[in-house]
N, C-alpha and C positions, 0 to 999 in steps of 0.2 A: 314261896311259891314259884310254880315253873314259871318259865317265859314262853310265851305264845308271839306269831307274828302279829306283829298290829294291824289292826283294820285301815281303813275298811278293806273288806274283803268284797271280791265282784264274780258273777257268774257270767260265763259264755259259753251259747252253745254252737258247736262246732260239727261238721259234717265228718264222718270217719267212713272208713272203707265197707262196712256191714252196719251203718245206723248212726249215730250222733254221740258227741258226749256233751257233759255239761262240767267245763273247767272252771275250777274256784282257784282264783287269783288272787293274791300272790303266793299261795302257799302251794302251787302246782299240783292239786289234787284235781281228780277227776270221777264224774260219776257216768258211767256207760251205759247207753242203752243198744245192745248191740242186737240188732235184728230187722234183717231187710223190710223195708217198707213201714218202718216206723210212724206210725201216726201223733200227731198232736195230741191227741184222744184218747189214744189207748192208755190203759190203766198203769203199765208199766212206765209208759213214758211221762206219764202225770206226776205219779210218785217220783220216780227220778228226779223231775225238774223240781219238786216240791225239797224234796232230800238237798237239792242244792242249792236253792234259798234257803233252808235252813241255816246250811253249814256257812254259807255267806255272811250270815246275819249273827253267827255266833261271836265275832269279837264286841258288837255292838251291845248284843244282849249280855255278855259279862259284865260291860263295863257298866250297863243300866244295873244289874244286881251287885257290884261292888257299891255303887251309889248309893240305892236302896237299901242294902245292909247299912252302911255309914249311918244314913238318917235315921235307920229305927234303933240301932244301937244307941245314938247321941239322944233319942226321945225316950227310949227304955231300959237303957243299961248295955252294957256288952254281955248280959245272959237273959235278955228279953227272946221270948219264943212265938208270940205272937202279939200284934199290932190290930188295935181296932180304931176305926175312925169313929167320933163319936157324932159325928152329922150324919154319915152315910150308913154307918154299921157294917161296912167294907172290913173284911179282915184279911191280915197279911200273916201270911205263915213264915215266919223268919227262920225257922228252921230248916225249911225246906230251901229256902235261898243259902243257907249256910252248906247246905248237902251238896245243893247244886254249883256252889264255887267250889267246893271239897274235891267233885268229881272231876271239875274241869282244871283243878291244879294239882292232885296227889298222881304221883306216876302209878 
């Protein structure tokens, strides 16, 4: 499994000379919104901020997926593909979880 920078990651919005940037720390990544007069309600600005928050949540979501997969495999075995809650009927696609983990860990 490839290593990533441990969380938590945070987002800070800073002004730049031609707009602003959403800095994701501690990974030193930035999402730039480079146009003068960018408003917080502009679609590009809103999307950039949402993308930055999603990136910052990545370590937490990764840990949650690993925990979920461990639980599913303990309940259904290592080849389980789908878990259905008998009480609620909610389904959990274990293959989707494995695919997301693989995407995050395979170079």
